C-alpha positions in Angstrom: 0.0 0.0 0.0 2.8 2.4 -0.9 0.4 4.9 -2.2 -0.5 5.9 1.3 2.9 6.2 2.8 3.0 9.7 4.2 4.8 11.6 6.9 3.2 14.0 9.3 4.1 17.1 7.5 1.2 19.6 7.2 0.6 22.4 4.8 0.9 26.0 6.1 -2.0 27.5 7.7 -1.9 26.0 11.2 -3.1 28.3 13.8 -0.2 27.5 16.1 3.4 27.5 14.9 5.5 24.5 15.1 7.8 26.3 17.6 5.0 27.3 20.0 3.6 23.8 19.8 6.9 22.2 20.8 7.4 24.7 23.7 4.0 23.7 25.0 4.7 20.0 24.6 7.8 20.3 26.9 5.5 20.8 29.9 2.7 18.4 28.8 2.9 14.9 30.2 0.0 13.6 28.0 1.8 14.9 24.9 5.0 13.3 26.1 3.1 10.0 26.4 1.9 10.3 22.8 5.5 11.1 21.7 6.8 8.0 23.4 4.2 5.9 21.7 5.1 7.3 18.3 8.8 6.7 19.0 8.2 3.1 20.0 6.0 2.5 17.0 8.6 3.8 14.6 11.3 1.6 16.1 9.1 -1.5 15.9 8.0 -0.7 12.3 11.7 -0.7 11.4 12.4 -3.8 13.4 9.5 -5.8 12.0 9.6 -4.6 8.4 10.3 -8.1 7.1 7.5 -9.6 9.1 4.9 -6.9 8.8 2.2 -8.4 6.5 -1.3 -6.9 6.5 -4.0 -9.1 4.9 -6.7 -6.4 4.9 -7.5 -5.1 1.5 -6.7 -1.5 0.6 -10.4 -0.9 0.2 -11.0 -2.1 3.8 -8.3 0.3 5.0 -9.8 3.2 3.1 -13.2 2.5 4.6 -11.7 2.8 8.1 -10.4 6.3 7.5 -13.0 8.7 8.7 -12.6 12.3 7.4 -13.5 15.8 8.2 -12.1 18.1 5.6 -13.3 21.4 7.2 -11.2 20.7 10.3 -8.5 18.8 8.5 -8.9 15.6 10.6 -8.4 12.0 9.7 -9.4 9.3 12.2 -8.7 5.6 11.7 -11.7 3.9 13.3 -11.0 0.4 14.8 -13.9 -1.7 16.0 -13.9 -2.4 19.7 -11.8 0.6 20.6 -14.3 3.5 21.0 -15.1 3.9 17.4 -18.8 4.4 17.9 -18.0 7.2 20.3 -15.7 8.9 17.8 -18.1 8.5 14.9 -20.7 10.4 16.8 -18.1 13.2 17.2 -17.6 13.2 13.4 -21.4 13.4 13.0 -21.3 16.6 15.0 -18.4 18.0 13.1 -20.1 17.3 9.8 -23.2 19.1 10.9 -25.2 15.9 10.7 -26.2 16.3 14.4 -27.0 19.7 15.9 -25.6 18.9 19.4 -22.4 19.4 21.3 -22.4 16.3 23.4 -21.8 13.0 21.5 -23.5 11.0 24.3 -26.8 12.7 23.3 -26.7 10.6 20.2 -27.6 6.9 20.6 -25.0 4.4 19.7 -27.3 2.6 17.4 -27.5 5.8 15.3 -23.8 6.3 14.9 -23.4 4.6 11.5 -23.9 7.5 9.0 -23.5 11.2 8.8 -19.7 11.3 8.3 -17.3 10.8 5.4 -14.8 8.1 4.8 -12.0 7.6 2.3 -13.9 4.6 0.8 -14.6 6.0 -2.6 -11.6 8.4 -2.9 -8.7 7.7 -5.3 -5.3 7.3 -3.7 -4.0 10.7 -4.9 -6.8 12.4 -3.1 -6.3 10.3 0.1 -2.5 11.1 0.0 -3.3 14.8 -0.2 -5.8 14.6 2.7 -3.3 12.7 4.8 -0.6 15.2 4.1 -2.6 18.2 5.2 -4.6 16.6 8.1 -4.0 15.8 11.7 -4.3 12.0 11.9 -5.1 9.8 14.9 -6.1 6.3 15.9 -6.8 4.4 19.1 -5.5 1.0 20.1 -6.1 -1.5 22.9 -4.4 -4.4 24.6 -4.9 -7.1 21.9 -6.0 -10.0 24.2 -8.6 -7.7 25.9 -9.8 -6.5 22.5 -10.3 -10.0 21.2 -12.3 -11.0 24.4 -14.4 -7.8 24.0 -15.2 -8.8 20.4 -16.3 -12.3 21.6 -18.4 -10.8 24.5 -20.1 -8.2 22.2 -20.6 -10.2 19.0 -20.8 -13.9 20.1 -21.6 -14.3 23.8 -24.1 -11.4 24.1 -27.1 -11.7 21.8 -26.1 -10.7 18.3 -28.0 -12.7 15.8 -26.2 -11.3 12.7 -22.9 -12.6 14.1 -24.4 -15.9 15.3 -25.6 -16.4 11.8 -22.4 -15.4 10.0 -19.7 -16.4 12.5 -21.3 -18.5 15.2 -22.7 -21.2 12.9 -19.4 -21.4 11.0 -17.5 -21.9 14.2 -19.9 -24.6 15.5 -19.7 -26.4 12.1 -15.9 -26.1 11.8 -14.5 -26.4 15.3 -17.0 -28.4 17.4 -17.2 -32.2 17.6 -20.7 -33.6 17.5 -22.7 -30.3 17.5 -26.4 -30.4 18.1 -28.9 -29.5 15.4 -29.9 -26.4 17.4 -26.3 -25.2 17.6 -25.8 -25.7 13.9 -28.9 -23.8 13.1 -28.4 -20.9 15.6 -24.6 -20.6 16.3 -25.7 -19.1 19.6 -23.6 -21.1 22.1 -20.0 -20.7 20.9 -17.5 -21.1 23.7 -14.5 -18.8 24.1 -11.9 -21.6 23.2 -13.9 -22.3 20.1 -13.9 -18.6 19.2 -10.1 -18.4 19.7 -9.6 -21.5 17.5 -11.7 -19.7 14.8 -9.8 -16.5 15.2 -6.3 -18.1 14.9 -7.5 -20.1 11.9 -9.0 -17.1 10.2 -5.8 -15.1 10.6 -3.7 -17.9 9.2 -6.0 -18.8 6.4 -7.4 -15.4 5.6 -10.9 -16.9 5.6 -14.0 -15.7 7.4 -12.2 -12.7 8.9 -14.2 -10.0 10.5 -13.2 -6.4 11.3 -14.2 -6.7 15.0 -11.4 -9.3 15.5 -8.8 -8.5 12.8 -5.6 -6.9 14.4 -5.6 -3.2 14.7 -2.5 -2.6 12.6 -4.2 -4.1 9.5 -7.0 -1.6 9.7 -4.8 1.5 10.0 -1.4 0.6 8.5 0.5 2.7 11.1 3.9 1.8 9.6 2.8 3.4 6.3 0.6 6.3 7.7 2.4 8.6 10.2 -0.3 9.2 12.8 0.1 12.3 14.9 -1.6 10.7 17.9 -2.0 7.1 18.9 -4.5 6.9 21.7 -5.1 3.9 23.9 -8.3 2.6 25.4 -6.5 2.3 28.7 -6.2 6.1 28.8 -9.2 6.8 26.7 -10.7 9.8 28.5 -7.4 11.6 29.0 -6.2 10.9 25.4 -9.6 12.0 24.0 -9.6 15.3 25.8 -6.0 16.0 24.7 -6.8 15.3 21.1 -9.9 17.5 21.1 -7.8 20.3 22.7 -5.1 19.9 20.1 -7.7 20.0 17.3 -9.3 23.2 18.8 -12.6 21.4 19.2 -13.3 22.0 22.9 -16.0 24.5 22.1 -17.7 22.2 19.6 -17.5 19.0 21.6 -18.6 19.1 25.3 -19.4 16.7 28.1 -21.3 16.9 31.4 -19.7 14.0 33.2 -17.7 11.8 30.9 -17.5 8.7 33.1 -21.2 8.6 34.1 -22.2 9.4 30.5 -20.1 6.5 29.2 -21.9 4.1 31.6 -25.3 5.5 31.0 -24.7 5.2 27.2 -23.7 1.5 27.6 -26.9 0.8 29.5 -29.2 2.5 26.9 -27.2 0.9 24.0 -27.7 -2.6 25.5 -31.5 -2.1 25.6 -31.6 -0.8 22.1 -29.6 -3.6 20.6 -31.1 -6.6 22.4 -34.7 -5.6 21.7 -33.8 -4.8 18.0 -33.0 -8.5 17.6 -35.8 -10.0 19.8 -37.6 -11.7 16.9 -34.4 -13.6 15.9 -33.2 -14.3 19.4 -36.4 -16.2 20.4 -35.8 -18.7 17.5 -32.8 -19.9 19.5 -33.4 -19.3 23.2 -36.0 -17.8 25.5 -35.7 -14.0 25.2 -35.1 -13.7 28.9 -32.0 -15.8 28.4 -30.9 -13.3 25.8 -31.5 -10.5 28.3 -29.5 -12.5 30.9 -26.5 -12.6 28.5 -26.8 -8.8 27.8 -26.9 -8.3 31.6 -23.8 -10.5 32.0 -22.0 -8.4 29.3 -22.5 -5.3 31.4 -21.1 -7.2 34.4 -18.1 -8.4 32.4 -17.5 -4.7 31.4 -17.6 -3.6 35.0 -20.7 -1.5 34.5 -22.9 -3.6 36.7 -21.7 -5.3 40.0 -21.5 -9.0 39.8 -23.4 -9.1 43.1 -26.6 -7.6 41.6 -28.8 -10.5 40.5 -30.5 -10.8 37.2 -34.2 -10.2 37.9 -35.9 -12.6 35.5 -36.1 -16.4 35.1 -33.9 -17.7 32.2 -35.5 -21.1 31.6 -38.8 -19.6 30.3 -40.0 -16.5 28.7 -41.7 -13.7 30.6 -43.0 -10.5 29.1 -40.4 -7.8 29.5 -40.7 -4.4 27.7 -37.7 -2.3 26.7 -38.8 0.3 29.3 -38.9 -2.4 32.0 -35.5 -3.8 31.1 -34.0 -0.3 31.0 -35.4 0.5 34.5 -34.0 -2.8 35.8 -30.6 -2.0 34.4 -30.5 1.5 35.8 -31.7 0.2 39.2 -28.9 -2.4 39.1 -26.4 0.2 38.2 -27.5 2.4 41.1 -26.8 -0.6 43.4 -23.5 -1.5 41.9 -21.2 0.8 43.9 -18.4 3.0 42.6 -16.4 2.4 39.5 -13.3 1.1 41.5 -15.3 -1.6 43.2 -16.5 -2.8 39.8 -13.2 -2.6 38.0 -12.3 -6.1 39.3 -15.0 -7.6 37.2 -13.1 -7.0 34.0 -10.0 -8.7 35.2 -11.9 -11.6 36.7 -13.8 -12.1 33.4 -10.6 -12.0 31.4 -8.9 -14.6 33.6 -12.0 -16.8 33.5 -12.2 -16.7 29.7 -8.5 -17.3 29.0 -8.2 -20.0 31.6 -10.3 -22.2 29.3 -7.8 -21.8 26.4 -5.2 -24.5 26.2 -1.5 -23.6 26.5 -0.9 -24.7 22.9 -3.8 -22.6 21.6 -2.5 -19.7 23.7 0.9 -19.9 21.9 -0.9 -19.8 18.5 -3.0 -16.9 19.7 0.1 -15.1 20.9 1.7 -15.4 17.4 -1.5 -14.2 15.7 -1.6 -11.0 17.9 2.2 -10.5 18.0 2.5 -7.6 15.6 -0.2 -5.6 17.4 1.5 -6.3 20.8 4.9 -5.3 19.5 3.9 -2.1 17.5 1.8 -0.7 20.3 3.9 -1.6 23.4 1.9 -4.4 24.9 3.2 -7.7 26.4 3.3 -10.7 24.0 1.0 -12.5 26.5 -0.1 -10.5 29.5 1.7 -11.8 32.6 -1.6 -12.5 34.4 -2.6 -14.9 31.6 0.7 -16.8 31.8 0.0 -17.5 35.4 -3.3 -19.2 34.8 -2.0 -22.7 34.0 -5.2 -23.7 32.3 -7.1 -23.5 35.6 -10.4 -21.6 36.0 -10.3 -19.1 38.8 -12.8 -19.6 41.6 -14.3 -16.0 41.8 -16.4 -17.1 44.8 -18.3 -19.5 42.6 -19.5 -16.8 40.3 -19.2 -17.4 36.5 -19.2 -14.6 34.0 -19.6 -16.9 31.0 -22.7 -19.2 31.0 -23.7 -20.4 27.5 -26.0 -23.2 28.7 
């Protein structure tokens, strides 16, 4: 993809001079962190140049580049790393939404109203990249993969059950039941990992939500000004908005609370939008249970707040009732710090079911992402699992029965 190889040089017309920008950066710890990430990336790109092979098509890369010409911004959107949030910001910048707070836009409505490079010729893309501020966000690769499983396979998502779930059951399960073959609704995490490793090695049945981040954005070819991380998402986001002089256009009331409220509303919207398809494979309350579990896995709901409906039979639950139940559970869930442990416990539970041999193959499949963006080849906490499911007081985050 040599046509897109560009440096970060910008055309004249910046409001702040290069000199003043660098003087400011000397006293800015967040900017220093961005600089360190870029320095590390450049080193790794040079070191891995003989191994750096992206399988994503150039068309797929172009589709991930979200543009705003007026403000001279290019954002590479990567699934499972806050891209729905940033697409809402681009809706505001384009004038598609007459609001200032992106959280006032429902996540289910964040799929139009912004431009991408999808239909642009390479000479136009090259010009845009040269004159624009470019940024992307990344995430610890093992966490991102688990997040993809939770959101698209474990939690009710009938489109993914149909396209990926049924394929996994057919290809990677011995003696599957007819219901599993017809629905693809009960894929285990080890089966999902088998699928992911196979899809990476064979270039078959790959999906953007699981494909490594470097393939979407080609960071060794496009010189991004800012590489944000999900682990420092709020701080990185505020810094980028400030650098882009967008603080007056994009505003928040309480970022953390709005993030969690957004997740609750989003969960209701999505699960009820798929109700007709879900009930073909399981009682709808079982689907609601998995959606509830997803929020516990994410650390938004406490694991100690019990699911309020039976899962072995259907009861009539309206969107409003489920929303009220979620908000009531959230109010009983304690502060964020007390819920943070959920995420780590869920990650350890999931990866404890993956065999050591499969973990080695997974490590290799995620190695370039881990290296380029400064993450461990395998997180130390996962190496210590030794194929043993943690106790967690008898609580289980993943129940596909």
